[in-house]
C-alpha positions in Angstrom: -1.3 1.0 -0.5 -1.3 3.7 -3.2 -1.0 7.2 -1.6 -3.0 8.5 -4.6 -6.2 7.1 -3.2 -6.0 8.8 0.2 -8.8 11.0 -1.0 -11.3 8.1 -0.5 -10.7 8.3 3.3 -9.7 12.0 3.5 -12.8 13.2 5.4 -12.4 10.5 8.0 -8.7 11.6 8.4 -8.8 15.4 8.3 -12.3 16.1 9.5 -12.8 13.4 12.1 -9.6 11.7 13.4 -7.6 14.9 13.3 -10.2 16.9 15.2 -11.5 14.5 17.9 -9.0 15.3 20.6 -9.5 19.0 20.2 -13.3 18.8 20.1 -13.4 16.6 23.3 -11.0 18.8 25.3 -8.1 16.4 25.1 -10.1 13.7 27.0 -9.9 11.1 24.1 -7.1 9.5 22.2 -7.0 8.5 18.6 -4.3 5.8 18.3 -4.7 5.4 14.6 -1.7 4.7 12.3 -2.2 4.7 8.5 0.6 3.4 6.2 0.7 4.0 2.5 3.2 4.1 -0.4 3.8 7.1 -2.6 6.2 8.3 -5.2 7.0 7.7 -8.8 9.6 5.8 -10.8 7.7 2.5 -11.5 5.9 3.7 -14.7 2.6 3.3 -12.8 1.0 6.4 -14.4 -0.4 9.6 -13.0 -3.0 8.0 -10.7 -0.5 5.7 -8.9 2.7 7.8 -8.6 1.9 11.0 -6.6 3.6 12.5 -3.6 0.9 14.3 -1.6 2.4 14.6 1.9 1.8 18.4 1.9 -2.0 17.8 1.9 -1.8 15.9 5.2 1.0 18.1 6.8 -1.3 21.1 6.5 -4.0 19.6 8.8 -3.6 20.3 12.6 -4.0 17.0 14.5 -2.2 14.8 12.0 1.4 13.6 12.2 3.2 12.7 8.9 6.4 10.6 8.5 8.5 9.8 5.4 11.2 7.4 6.3 14.3 7.2 4.0 15.9 3.9 5.2 14.9 0.5 6.5 16.3 1.6 9.9 14.0 4.6 10.0 11.0 2.7 8.7 11.0 0.5 11.8 11.8 3.3 14.3 9.2 5.7 13.0 6.6 2.9 12.6 7.0 1.9 16.3 6.7 5.5 17.3 3.6 6.0 15.2 1.9 2.9 16.6 2.6 3.9 20.2 1.4 7.5 19.6 -2.1 8.3 20.8 -2.7 10.6 17.8 -3.5 9.9 14.2 -0.2 9.3 12.3 0.5 8.6 8.7 3.7 6.8 7.6 4.5 7.2 3.9 6.9 4.8 2.3 8.4 5.5 -1.1 7.5 2.7 -3.5 11.1 2.6 -5.0 12.4 2.0 -1.4 10.4 -1.1 -1.0 12.8 -4.1 -1.2 15.9 -2.1 -0.3 18.1 -3.5 2.5 20.0 -1.9 5.3 21.0 -2.5 9.0 18.0 -2.7 11.3 18.4 -3.6 15.0 16.4 -6.6 16.2 15.2 -4.9 19.4 12.3 -2.5 19.4 13.3 1.1 19.2 11.6 4.4 18.5 12.6 7.4 16.4 10.6 10.3 17.8 8.5 12.3 15.4 9.9 15.8 14.9 13.6 14.7 15.2 15.5 15.2 11.9 18.9 13.6 11.3 22.0 15.1 9.8 23.0 12.2 7.6 26.1 13.9 6.2 27.8 16.9 7.9 29.0 19.6 5.7 30.1 23.3 5.6 29.1 24.8 2.2 25.4 24.2 1.6 22.5 22.7 3.6 20.4 20.3 1.7 17.1 19.5 3.4 15.8 16.3 1.9 12.4 14.5 2.2 11.9 10.7 1.9 13.8 9.0 -0.9 15.4 12.3 -1.9 17.8 11.8 1.0 19.5 9.0 -1.0 19.7 11.2 -4.1 21.1 14.1 -2.0 23.8 11.9 -0.5 24.8 10.8 -4.0 24.9 14.4 -5.1 27.0 15.3 -2.1 29.5 12.6 -3.0 29.8 13.9 -6.6 30.2 17.5 -5.5 32.8 16.6 -2.9 35.1 15.7 -5.8 35.0 19.4 -6.7 35.6 20.5 -3.1 32.0 21.4 -2.4 30.9 20.1 1.0 27.1 19.5 1.4 25.4 19.0 4.7 22.4 16.7 4.1 19.5 16.7 6.5 16.8 14.0 6.5 13.7 15.6 7.9 12.2 12.2 8.7 8.8 13.8 9.6 7.2 16.8 7.9 4.6 17.1 10.7 6.0 17.9 13.2 9.0 19.4 11.4 12.3 19.7 13.2 12.9 23.4 12.3 15.7 23.9 14.8 18.0 21.4 13.2 17.4 22.9 9.8 17.8 26.5 11.0 21.0 25.7 13.0 22.5 24.1 9.8 21.6 27.0 7.6 23.2 29.4 10.0 26.4 27.4 9.7 26.5 26.9 5.9 24.7 30.2 4.9 22.9 28.4 1.9 19.9 26.1 1.7 18.5 23.7 -0.9 15.3 21.8 -0.3 14.6 18.7 -2.2 11.3 16.6 -2.4 9.8 14.4 -5.0 6.4 16.1 -4.8 5.4 19.0 -7.2 7.4 22.0 -6.2 4.4 24.4 -6.2 2.7 24.3 -2.7 5.0 21.5 -1.6 6.5 21.1 1.9 9.6 22.9 0.6 7.7 26.1 0.4 7.0 25.9 4.2 10.6 25.1 5.0 11.8 27.9 2.7 9.5 30.4 4.4 10.8 29.4 7.9 14.4 29.8 6.8 13.6 33.2 5.3 11.8 34.3 8.5 14.2 32.9 11.0 17.6 32.9 9.3 17.5 35.5 6.6 20.5 37.4 8.0 22.6 34.3 7.6 21.8 33.6 4.0 24.4 34.3 1.3 22.0 33.3 -1.5 18.2 32.7 -2.0 16.8 29.4 -0.8 16.5 27.0 -3.7 13.7 24.4 -4.0 14.1 21.3 -6.2 10.9 19.3 -6.9 8.8 17.9 -9.7 7.2 20.2 -12.3 3.6 21.2 -12.1 2.3 18.3 -14.1 0.7 14.8 -13.6 3.4 12.1 -13.3 4.1 10.8 -16.9 3.5 7.2 -17.7 6.4 7.1 -20.2 9.6 5.8 -18.5 11.7 8.4 -20.4 9.4 11.3 -19.4 9.1 10.0 -15.9 12.9 9.9 -15.4 13.0 13.6 -16.5 10.1 14.4 -14.1 11.5 13.0 -10.9 14.3 15.0 -9.1 17.5 13.1 -8.9 21.2 13.6 -7.9 22.0 15.2 -11.2 19.4 17.9 -10.7 20.6 18.5 -7.1 24.2 18.8 -8.3 23.2 21.3 -11.0 21.1 23.3 -8.5 23.9 23.5 -6.0 26.4 24.6 -8.6 24.0 27.3 -9.9 23.4 28.5 -6.3 27.1 28.8 -5.6 27.7 30.6 -8.9 25.1 33.4 -8.2 26.6 36.8 -7.7 27.2 37.4 -4.0 27.0 33.7 -3.2 
């Protein structure tokens, strides 16, 4: 249940399960669902705290979900189990034990369908996994200053709901992408590239990425708190974005 050890089964995932349907002309199904837990914040050290979703999202044939609430855990898990393709559901370890409304009946949340968890007008914040919670906290703080954030929960990074993201950016004219993973090479880079390619004419400021520094996750609780993005960093990032000349 530690995402860090996905490498032990990586060949079976990216070289076998992800390729079978293509190699057999679509005549086989691979109804495999893998669940794991990632993320930092428990002082578990650099080998038990990583966020590596960008590895898996890069592989054609795999589907990758990062639920941000108990409601979405159930809906995405049901969709994953019913899917005839290999799917990975990544839970953030700091989410485990949290509570929230979950319908008793069986329901699905389709992969590739993001959710606007907070409508806004000034800046689009695209959040991944537990960073949705931090982004909503940041939005509440900034609202006191008259800054209105729109927060999007991507829910799945593969497939990615690009349309919801691009439509939002075209309304707000600014974008911030937040994930717990290391910023360099993270899924935020792909989202940023799509925004630049498809919505450049709507941007009033460069796309801002907020993620972890390029370093192993520290064991020290003090250093770990400084390492993980949080609502305060999001607030600071949004303010800096809005203060840029021309923004």
